[in-house]
C-alpha positions in Angstrom: 50.0 20.0 -173.7 53.1 18.5 -172.5 53.1 16.5 -169.4 55.0 13.7 -167.5 52.5 10.7 -167.7 51.6 9.5 -164.1 52.3 6.1 -162.9 48.6 5.4 -161.9 47.6 5.9 -165.7 47.0 2.9 -167.9 50.2 1.4 -168.8 51.7 -0.7 -171.9 54.4 -2.6 -170.2 57.0 -2.8 -167.3 60.7 -2.9 -167.8 62.8 -4.7 -165.4 66.8 -5.4 -165.4 67.7 -9.0 -164.2 70.6 -9.4 -161.8 73.7 -10.8 -163.1 77.0 -12.0 -161.6 79.1 -8.8 -162.7 76.3 -6.7 -160.8 76.5 -5.9 -157.0 74.1 -8.8 -156.4 77.0 -11.2 -156.9 77.5 -12.1 -153.0 73.6 -13.4 -153.0 72.8 -13.7 -156.7 70.5 -16.6 -156.5 68.5 -15.0 -153.7 68.1 -11.8 -155.7 67.2 -13.6 -159.0 64.4 -15.5 -157.1 63.1 -12.2 -155.9 63.1 -10.7 -159.4 61.5 -13.7 -160.8 58.7 -13.4 -158.3 58.4 -9.6 -159.3 58.2 -10.5 -163.1 55.6 -13.2 -162.4 53.4 -10.8 -160.4 53.6 -8.3 -163.3 52.9 -10.5 -166.1 49.7 -11.6 -164.6 48.4 -8.0 -165.4 50.4 -6.7 -168.4 53.7 -7.1 -170.5 57.1 -7.1 -168.9 60.4 -6.4 -170.9 63.3 -8.1 -169.1 66.8 -6.5 -170.0 69.4 -9.2 -169.2 73.0 -10.3 -169.8 72.0 -13.7 -171.3 68.6 -14.0 -172.8 68.4 -17.8 -173.0 69.7 -18.3 -169.3 67.1 -16.0 -168.0 64.2 -17.1 -170.2 64.8 -20.8 -168.9 63.6 -19.5 -165.5 60.0 -18.8 -166.8 57.2 -20.7 -168.1 56.4 -19.6 -171.6 53.9 -16.4 -171.4 52.7 -14.0 -174.1 53.4 -11.1 -171.9 57.0 -11.8 -171.5 59.6 -10.1 -173.5 63.6 -10.2 -173.4 66.3 -8.1 -174.7 70.0 -8.9 -174.2 72.1 -6.0 -172.7 74.7 -6.1 -170.0 74.3 -3.4 -167.5 76.2 -2.3 -164.4 73.5 -2.8 -162.0 69.7 -3.6 -161.9 67.9 -0.1 -161.0 65.7 0.2 -163.9 63.8 3.1 -162.2 66.8 5.6 -162.3 68.4 4.5 -165.8 65.3 3.9 -168.0 63.5 6.3 -170.1 60.6 8.6 -168.8 57.2 9.0 -170.8 56.3 12.3 -171.6 53.1 13.3 -173.6 53.6 16.1 -176.0 50.5 17.1 -177.7 49.3 14.0 -179.7 52.7 12.3 -179.4 54.6 10.4 -176.7 58.3 10.9 -176.3 60.9 8.7 -174.5 63.2 11.0 -172.5 66.6 9.5 -171.9 68.3 11.6 -168.9 71.8 11.0 -168.0 72.5 8.5 -165.2 75.6 9.0 -163.2 75.1 6.2 -160.2 73.4 8.8 -157.9 76.0 11.5 -158.2 78.9 9.4 -159.2 78.7 7.1 -156.1 78.9 3.9 -158.4 80.2 3.1 -161.9 77.2 3.5 -164.1 78.5 4.0 -167.7 76.6 0.9 -169.1 73.5 1.7 -167.3 73.5 5.3 -168.9 73.8 3.9 -172.4 71.3 1.2 -171.9 68.2 3.0 -173.3 70.1 3.9 -176.5 71.2 0.5 -176.9 67.8 -1.1 -176.6 65.9 1.7 -178.4 64.7 -0.6 -181.0 62.6 -2.5 -178.5 60.2 0.5 -178.3 58.0 2.1 -181.2 58.8 5.7 -180.0 61.7 7.7 -180.5 64.2 7.9 -177.4 65.3 11.6 -177.0 68.6 12.0 -175.2 68.4 14.9 -172.5 71.3 16.8 -171.3 70.6 16.9 -167.7 71.3 14.4 -164.9 68.1 12.9 -163.5 66.6 9.6 -162.2 63.2 8.4 -162.4 63.1 7.8 -158.8 63.6 11.3 -158.1 60.3 12.6 -159.7 56.7 12.0 -158.9 54.0 13.3 -161.4 50.4 13.8 -160.8 49.5 13.7 -164.4 48.1 17.1 -164.7 50.4 20.0 -163.5 52.6 18.8 -160.5 55.9 17.4 -160.0 56.9 16.3 -156.5 60.6 15.8 -155.7 63.3 16.3 -153.0 65.7 19.1 -152.7 68.4 16.8 -151.4 68.5 14.8 -154.7 67.3 17.2 -157.2 69.4 20.3 -156.1 72.5 18.2 -154.9 75.7 19.7 -156.5 76.6 16.0 -157.2 74.3 16.1 -160.1 73.9 19.4 -162.0 76.1 21.7 -160.0 76.0 24.6 -162.4 72.2 25.1 -162.2 70.6 27.1 -159.4 67.4 26.0 -157.9 65.4 28.5 -160.2 67.1 27.1 -163.2 66.6 23.5 -162.3 62.9 24.4 -161.6 62.7 25.9 -165.1 64.4 23.1 -166.6 62.0 20.6 -165.1 59.0 22.7 -166.2 60.5 22.7 -169.7 61.2 18.9 -170.2 58.0 17.7 -168.3 55.5 20.4 -169.1 54.5 20.7 -165.5 53.8 24.1 -164.0 54.3 23.2 -160.3 57.7 21.8 -159.2 57.2 21.0 -155.3 60.5 20.4 -153.3 60.4 18.4 -150.0 63.4 19.9 -148.0 62.9 17.1 -145.3 62.7 13.4 -145.2 65.3 10.5 -145.6 65.9 6.7 -145.1 69.0 5.3 -143.4 70.9 3.2 -146.0 69.7 5.1 -149.2 72.4 5.7 -151.8 70.0 8.0 -153.7 70.2 11.3 -151.6 66.4 11.0 -150.7 64.6 9.9 -153.8 61.0 10.9 -153.5 60.0 7.4 -154.5 61.1 6.1 -151.0 59.1 8.8 -149.1 56.0 10.1 -150.7 54.1 9.1 -153.9 51.0 10.5 -155.9 48.4 7.7 -156.1 45.9 9.8 -158.0 45.8 13.4 -159.3 45.1 15.0 -155.8 46.2 12.2 -153.4 49.6 11.7 -151.9 50.8 8.5 -150.0 53.7 9.0 -147.6 56.0 7.5 -144.8 54.9 8.5 -141.3 57.0 7.6 -138.3 55.4 7.5 -135.0 58.3 6.2 -133.0 60.0 9.2 -131.4 63.1 7.0 -130.9 63.5 6.2 -134.3 66.3 8.0 -136.0 63.9 8.8 -138.8 61.2 10.6 -136.5 62.2 14.2 -136.7 62.9 14.4 -140.4 59.9 12.5 -141.4 57.7 14.8 -139.0 59.1 17.7 -141.0 58.3 16.2 -144.2 55.0 15.6 -143.0 54.5 19.2 -142.1 55.7 20.1 -145.4 53.2 17.7 -147.2 50.5 19.3 -145.3 51.5 22.8 -146.5 51.3 21.4 -150.0 47.8 19.9 -148.9 46.7 23.2 -147.9 47.9 25.0 -150.9 46.9 22.7 -153.8 44.1 20.8 -152.0 45.7 17.4 -151.8 44.5 14.6 -149.8 47.5 12.7 -147.5 47.5 9.1 -146.9 49.9 8.0 -144.2 51.9 4.5 -144.6 53.5 3.0 -141.5 57.4 3.2 -141.0 58.8 -0.4 -141.1 60.4 -1.7 -138.0 64.2 -1.4 -138.6 65.7 -4.2 -141.0 69.5 -4.7 -140.9 72.0 -6.7 -142.9 75.6 -7.0 -141.7 74.7 -4.4 -138.9 73.6 -1.8 -141.5 70.1 -0.4 -141.3 68.4 -0.9 -144.5 66.0 1.5 -146.4 62.8 -0.4 -145.9 59.8 1.6 -147.2 56.2 0.9 -148.2 56.3 3.9 -150.4 58.2 2.1 -153.1 55.3 0.2 -154.4 54.6 -0.4 -158.1 51.4 0.4 -160.2 50.5 -2.2 -162.8 47.1 -2.5 -164.8 44.4 -3.6 -162.3 46.9 -4.1 -159.3 49.3 -2.5 -157.1 52.4 -4.5 -156.1 53.3 -3.6 -152.4 56.9 -4.5 -150.8 56.9 -6.5 -147.6 60.0 -7.0 -145.4 59.0 -9.5 -142.9 58.0 -7.2 -140.3 54.7 -6.6 -138.3 54.0 -3.3 -140.3 53.5 -5.4 -143.6 49.9 -6.3 -142.6 48.9 -2.6 -141.7 50.5 -1.4 -144.8 48.6 -3.8 -147.1 45.4 -3.0 -145.3 46.1 0.6 -146.1 46.5 -0.2 -149.8 43.2 -2.2 -150.1 41.4 0.6 -148.2 43.0 3.1 -150.8 42.4 0.9 -154.0 39.2 -0.9 -153.3 38.9 -2.1 -157.1 42.4 -3.3 -157.7 44.3 -6.2 -156.6 46.8 -5.8 -153.8 49.8 -8.0 -154.1 52.5 -8.1 -151.2 55.8 -9.0 -152.7 58.7 -9.9 -150.5 61.6 -7.4 -151.2 64.0 -7.9 -148.3 66.8 -8.9 -150.5 66.2 -5.8 -152.6 66.9 -3.5 -149.7 70.1 -5.4 -149.0 71.3 -3.2 -152.1 69.6 -0.1 -150.7 66.5 -0.3 -153.2 63.2 -2.0 -153.3 60.4 -2.9 -155.7 59.7 0.5 -157.5 63.4 1.2 -157.8 64.0 -2.0 -160.0 61.0 -1.3 -162.4 60.1 1.2 -164.9 56.6 1.8 -166.2 55.7 2.5 -170.0 52.6 4.4 -170.6 49.9 3.2 -172.7 50.4 4.2 -176.2 54.5 2.9 -176.2 54.4 -0.4 -177.7 57.1 -3.1 -177.7 58.5 -3.1 -181.3 
């Protein structure tokens, strides 16, 4: 059996790319680095973390010595580990690390160094890195670990990625690469300020084999109301067809920077062993979101992490991390 391992399953480590002066974080680098330090410190309480950085000694000096903390030196274009790292696929008794092509979300940004990162640091892993001739970002696919991939048509079928492929061909390609029989496309849902063409990890996420958390907007005056309502209707159709449970997350109050609305979303949470890290933005909905996570995961620690600095660059907590499945060891 071949399958894209789900994020809620046991993990070996988390990978993260540390901000540096040549990345887009340059204008508020210290603020961003502080946020990344907080995220890493939260992760290593529960599991190992591999930090990709441009200067190992400089970054290492920010942390106390910890047996769960690993470093590798490589200079990236940016820090969106979710989209340029490998994805863990179980194929029979073997785990393969699939390295898809990353083009900066359809050529919006320079990403050549990000695209070659996984090949450059492949010696960090004890599994083979397999290059796949397909443009695909990790934030674009959600797996229930059994038979279903949840994605968005706006991203996965966008002609700025794999223009030569029809929907039928893309569906077949996803089934072939991930071994999942059901590919569910959301045709609605977006967040203002998002550069990814509506990555599913900003909108709707599997939290177990049969449950999907999603962003629900109840403010009829909010620009997102119509599209998120239509997305909810689609999810209800999926629920009825596939016996899923739906768990609604609140829509954050509008967050702005330089008069631009930012993509603040609680769907961009991160699983680690024994805990769920939840992005917060300094708004009143933070408390409600954390309460929902505690009710959903009563046996896990729920850790809020201030991610306002991340959404200044149009991503959040899940976007800057990548989980590696249990069975993949750091070499």
